[in-house]
Residue, then its C-alpha position, 0 to 999 in steps of 0.5 A: m514482469p507484466l501486471p496481471e490483467n486486473l492490476e493493469k486495468l487498475r493502473n490505467e484507470y487511476k493513472l498509476q505508474r508501472d513502478d507503483f507495483w511489484e511482485v513480492r513473491r509468485g502471485t503476490w503483488a504489492i502497491t505503494h502507499k502513495a498509489c493507494e492515496k491516488i486511488e483514494d483521491a480519485i474515488k473520493v473516499e469519505w472516512q468515518p472516525p476510527q474505532l479504537i480497539e487497543t491503545d497501549s502505544a507502548s505495546a500495540v495500537s489497533m483500530i477499525v477504519f470505515g470508508k465509504v464511496g457512494n452507497v458502499t461502505k467497507w471497513a478494515t482493521g489496522e494494527a501496529s505492535p513491536k511484532n509487526n512494526k519497527n518504526a516509532y510511530p505505531w499510531a500512524m502505521a495502524e491508521k495507514r494499514a487500515k486505510d490502505r486496506v479499505i481503499l483496496k477493498l473499495a477499488g475491488v482489488a483486496g486480496d489480489l493486491y497488498s499495500d507496502s504498509e502491510a509488512d516489512d517484506f512487502q517493501k519495494p526492492e531496491p534496483k540492483p546495481a549494474p555489474r562492474g563496468e556497465v551502466s545501470a538503467l537508472d544511471q542512463a536516465k539521469p541528466n548530465 
C-alpha cells in the first residue's frame, strides 16, 4: 500500500525507509521509534528536562517532555502503567512515548502518524511466511 502524500514527503525528506511505516488500520499509520530518532537527529531537537507528573514506578510513570527546534517548542506527555505497558521499564517507555510524540509534532505529522511506542497494537506486523513450497520475498533476498 502506498504511503499518503504527506508521509511520503516525510520519508523522502529524512531519508527513511518505506518499511519504517505501516498501516495499523485503515487511515492510521505508524512509524518505528528508530525512524523517529532519525528525524530527531535531522531536525536537531533541543530537549529540556522532563517535568514528572506521577512517579510511582510500581504502578505508573508519567511525564511532560518539551522539545525545541529553532523558535518552535512543542510538548507532550508520556505515560506507562500496567494498563498500557507490558515491559519492565516503565520510565524508559514513558520517556520514549513522550519524545516520539514531540518529534512527530515538530515534524508536522502528529495525528497523521503515530510511533510504534504508542501501543502494543501499533507494533509492526511480522511478515507472513510463504505458503508451503513457495519462497518468501525475505528468503529470496538472503545471500546464499
